[in-house]
C-alpha positions as CSV (number, residue, x, y, z in Angstrom):
1,M,2.2,-93.2,240.9
2,N,4.8,-91.4,238.8
3,C,3.0,-91.6,235.4
4,L,2.5,-89.8,232.1
5,V,-0.2,-90.6,229.6
6,V,0.7,-90.1,226.0
7,I,-1.8,-90.1,223.1
8,P,-0.1,-90.6,219.8
9,A,-2.2,-89.0,217.1
10,R,-0.8,-89.4,213.6
11,Y,-2.7,-87.3,211.1
12,A,-2.3,-89.5,208.0
13,S,-4.3,-92.7,207.8
14,A,-4.7,-94.9,204.7
15,R,-8.3,-95.8,205.6
16,L,-9.4,-92.6,207.3
17,P,-7.3,-89.5,206.4
18,G,-7.3,-86.8,209.1
19,K,-8.6,-89.3,211.7
20,P,-7.6,-87.4,214.9
21,L,-9.8,-84.4,213.8
22,A,-12.8,-86.5,212.8
23,D,-15.9,-85.0,214.5
24,I,-17.6,-87.1,217.1
25,A,-20.7,-85.4,218.6
26,G,-19.3,-82.0,218.2
27,K,-15.7,-82.6,219.3
28,P,-12.6,-83.9,217.4
29,M,-11.8,-87.5,218.1
30,V,-8.4,-86.7,219.7
31,I,-10.2,-84.5,222.2
32,R,-12.7,-87.2,223.0
33,V,-9.7,-89.5,223.7
34,H,-8.0,-86.8,225.8
35,E,-11.1,-86.5,228.0
36,R,-11.0,-90.2,228.7
37,A,-7.3,-90.1,229.6
38,V,-7.8,-87.1,231.9
39,A,-10.7,-88.9,233.6
40,S,-8.4,-91.8,234.5
41,G,-6.6,-89.6,237.0
42,V,-3.3,-91.4,236.7
43,G,-1.2,-88.4,235.8
44,P,-0.6,-85.6,233.2
45,V,-1.8,-86.2,229.7
46,V,0.0,-85.1,226.5
47,V,-1.0,-85.5,222.9
48,A,1.9,-86.4,220.5
49,T,1.3,-85.6,216.9
50,D,3.1,-85.1,213.6
51,D,0.8,-82.4,212.2
52,E,0.3,-78.7,213.1
53,R,-3.4,-79.0,212.5
54,V,-3.7,-81.5,215.4
55,V,-1.5,-79.2,217.5
56,A,-3.7,-76.2,216.9
57,V,-6.9,-78.2,217.8
58,A,-5.4,-79.7,220.9
59,R,-4.1,-76.3,222.1
60,A,-7.5,-74.6,221.5
61,S,-9.0,-77.2,223.7
62,G,-6.5,-76.7,226.5
63,A,-4.6,-80.0,226.0
64,D,-0.9,-80.3,226.4
65,V,0.5,-81.2,223.0
66,V,3.9,-81.8,221.4
67,L,4.9,-81.9,217.7
68,T,6.9,-85.0,217.0
69,S,8.8,-86.4,214.0
70,R,6.9,-87.6,210.9
71,A,9.4,-90.3,210.4
72,H,8.2,-92.6,213.2
73,A,7.2,-96.1,212.1
74,S,4.9,-96.7,215.1
75,G,3.2,-95.0,218.0
76,T,5.7,-96.5,220.4
77,D,8.5,-94.7,218.6
78,R,6.5,-91.4,218.9
79,I,6.0,-92.0,222.6
80,A,9.7,-92.7,223.0
81,E,10.5,-89.3,221.5
82,V,8.1,-87.7,224.0
83,A,9.7,-89.5,226.9
84,A,13.1,-88.2,225.8
85,M,11.8,-84.7,225.2
86,R,10.3,-84.5,228.7
87,G,13.4,-86.0,230.4
88,L,11.4,-88.7,232.2
89,G,13.1,-90.7,234.9
90,P,13.9,-94.3,234.1
91,E,11.1,-95.7,236.3
92,T,8.4,-93.3,235.1
93,V,5.3,-95.2,233.9
94,V,4.3,-94.0,230.4
95,V,0.8,-95.1,229.2
96,N,0.1,-95.3,225.5
97,V,-3.6,-94.5,224.9
98,Q,-4.3,-94.9,221.2
99,G,-5.7,-91.8,219.6
100,D,-8.5,-93.7,217.9
101,E,-10.1,-95.0,221.1
102,P,-12.8,-92.4,222.1
103,L,-14.8,-94.9,224.1
104,L,-11.9,-96.4,226.1
105,P,-13.0,-96.7,229.8
106,P,-10.8,-94.6,232.0
107,S,-10.7,-97.4,234.5
108,L,-8.6,-99.5,232.0
109,I,-6.0,-96.7,231.8
110,E,-5.7,-96.8,235.6
111,Q,-5.6,-100.6,235.6
112,V,-2.7,-100.9,233.2
113,A,-0.7,-98.1,234.8
114,S,-1.1,-99.6,238.3
115,N,-0.3,-103.1,237.0
116,L,3.1,-101.9,235.8
117,S,3.8,-99.6,238.7
118,D,3.3,-102.6,241.1
119,R,5.6,-105.0,239.2
120,P,9.1,-103.7,239.0
121,N,10.4,-106.7,237.1
122,F,8.1,-106.0,234.1
123,A,9.0,-103.5,231.4
124,I,5.5,-103.4,229.9
125,A,1.9,-104.0,231.0
126,S,-1.1,-104.5,228.8
127,L,-4.7,-105.9,228.9
128,C,-6.8,-108.5,227.1
129,E,-10.3,-109.9,227.1
130,A,-11.8,-113.3,226.6
131,I,-12.8,-114.2,223.0
132,E,-16.4,-115.3,223.0
133,R,-17.0,-116.0,219.3
134,E,-14.9,-118.8,217.8
135,E,-14.8,-117.2,214.4
136,E,-12.6,-114.4,215.9
137,I,-9.9,-116.9,216.8
138,F,-9.4,-117.4,213.1
139,D,-9.6,-113.7,212.2
140,P,-6.1,-112.3,211.6
141,G,-7.4,-108.9,212.5
142,V,-7.9,-110.1,216.1
143,V,-4.6,-110.3,217.9
144,K,-4.4,-113.3,220.3
145,V,-2.2,-113.5,223.4
146,V,-1.1,-116.5,225.5
147,F,0.1,-115.7,229.1
148,G,1.0,-117.6,232.2
149,A,-0.4,-117.9,235.7
150,H,1.5,-114.8,236.9
151,G,0.5,-112.7,233.9
152,R,3.7,-113.0,231.9
153,A,3.0,-112.9,228.2
154,A,4.4,-115.8,226.2
155,Y,3.4,-114.9,222.7
156,F,1.1,-112.7,220.6
157,S,-0.2,-113.8,217.2
158,R,-2.7,-113.2,214.5
159,A,-3.0,-117.0,214.2
160,P,-5.4,-119.1,216.4
161,I,-3.3,-119.6,219.5
162,P,-3.5,-121.9,221.4
163,Y,-4.5,-124.2,218.7
164,R,-7.1,-126.7,219.9
165,R,-6.4,-129.6,217.7
166,K,-9.3,-131.8,218.9
167,R,-11.7,-129.1,218.1
168,F,-10.3,-127.3,215.1
169,D,-8.9,-130.2,212.9
170,P,-11.5,-131.9,210.7
171,G,-11.6,-135.6,211.4
172,V,-10.0,-135.2,214.8
173,G,-12.7,-133.5,216.7
174,T,-15.8,-131.3,216.1
175,S,-15.8,-128.8,213.3
176,R,-15.6,-125.0,213.8
177,A,-18.7,-123.5,215.2
178,G,-19.0,-119.9,213.9
179,T,-20.6,-118.3,216.9
180,S,-20.1,-120.9,219.6
181,R,-19.2,-119.8,223.1
182,A,-17.3,-123.0,223.8
183,C,-14.1,-121.2,223.3
184,A,-14.9,-118.7,226.0
185,A,-16.0,-121.5,228.4
186,A,-12.6,-123.1,227.8
187,G,-10.8,-120.0,229.0
188,L,-8.0,-120.5,226.5
189,H,-8.4,-117.6,224.0
190,Y,-7.8,-114.0,224.7
191,R,-7.9,-110.9,222.4
192,H,-5.1,-108.4,223.1
193,I,-6.3,-104.9,223.8
194,G,-3.9,-102.3,222.4
195,L,-3.4,-100.3,225.6
196,Y,0.1,-100.3,227.0
197,A,2.1,-99.0,229.9
198,Y,5.9,-98.8,229.6
199,R,8.8,-97.9,231.8
200,A,10.6,-94.9,230.4
201,K,13.9,-96.8,230.4
202,F,12.4,-99.5,228.3
203,L,11.2,-96.9,225.7
204,A,14.7,-95.5,225.4
205,R,16.1,-99.0,224.8
206,F,13.3,-100.2,222.5
207,A,13.7,-97.3,220.1
208,S,17.3,-98.5,219.4
209,L,16.4,-102.1,218.6
210,A,15.9,-103.3,215.0
211,P,12.7,-105.2,214.1
212,V,13.0,-109.0,214.5
213,P,11.7,-111.8,212.3
214,S,8.7,-112.7,214.3
215,E,7.6,-109.1,214.5
216,L,7.9,-108.7,210.8
217,A,6.0,-111.9,210.1
218,E,3.1,-111.0,212.4
219,S,3.3,-107.2,212.1
220,L,3.2,-107.0,215.9
221,E,6.0,-104.9,217.5
222,Q,5.4,-106.3,221.0
223,L,7.2,-109.4,219.7
224,R,10.4,-107.4,219.5
225,A,10.2,-106.9,223.2
226,I,9.7,-110.6,223.9
227,H,12.5,-111.5,221.5
228,H,14.9,-109.3,223.5
229,G,13.8,-110.7,226.9
230,F,11.6,-107.9,228.2
231,L,8.7,-109.1,230.4
232,I,5.2,-108.1,229.4
233,H,2.5,-108.3,232.0
234,M,-1.0,-109.3,230.9
235,E,-4.3,-109.1,232.8
236,V,-7.9,-109.4,231.8
237,A,-9.6,-106.0,231.5
238,R,-12.0,-105.1,234.3
239,E,-14.4,-103.6,231.7
240,R,-15.0,-104.3,228.0
241,P,-13.4,-101.6,225.9
242,G,-15.6,-99.7,223.5
243,P,-15.0,-100.0,219.8
244,G,-12.0,-98.1,218.2
245,V,-12.0,-96.2,214.9
246,D,-10.1,-97.6,212.0
247,T,-12.4,-97.1,209.1
248,P,-15.3,-94.8,208.0
249,A,-17.7,-97.5,209.1
250,D,-16.1,-97.6,212.5
251,L,-16.5,-93.8,212.8
252,E,-20.2,-93.9,212.0
253,R,-20.7,-96.7,214.6
254,V,-18.9,-94.7,217.3
255,R,-20.9,-91.5,216.4
256,A,-24.1,-93.5,216.8
257,I,-23.0,-94.7,220.2
258,F,-22.2,-91.1,221.3
259,E,-25.6,-89.9,220.0
260,A,-27.3,-92.7,222.0
261,M,-25.4,-91.7,225.1
262,A,-26.4,-88.1,224.7
263,S,-30.1,-89.2,224.3
264,D,-29.9,-91.3,227.4
265,G,-28.2,-88.6,229.4
């Protein structure tokens, strides 16, 4: 498989400044993520950052790292710059591993890369997992995805899709059950996991496209790809991904998990 794994690691973060360098059990978070990506074995791994401090830390750990523009609006734009810098062939599979996922199972990186490599008609591949708590269907922080029998994504949304009218509408069906597993049993609701594989030729095209209304409304850039007719392949993840790090509370939770892992080991 002709594949490159890229870890976008932006230094600035409104909720957690300097996030890539946050210490997790004695190592910066970006290095923890890098270790997971290398363990997947799908191909070379490069860290893409906008800050010299991250460059210095990555190089000191022996990681391949490139300094990219600070003007990028998203990690996808940063990855597109790396693909152009490296002169990747159009069919090269480029995997986007978020720089704040230090517990991401390496098997999921291999899964998403293989899914795209095996499906030449798709421009993007990603993963999802079943939603087991009904309250998460109504949480705008949980991105939902609807996809067809062959894995083609139809739509992504922060809204509760598909909308189960007989269950969710008062007076029509039963009321919402905060922690009910009925939604999981129905097999209708899936949370999108922010792990992507792209073809390099798609990245070159995507970077030139302006945001579209649905993307701006939902704050979900994958809707730009759907709007322009690019096919996105979805599959249920083989493993549950570990928690990511967005806030100081998330960071403490992940630190506690690493400490527990060290104690068990």
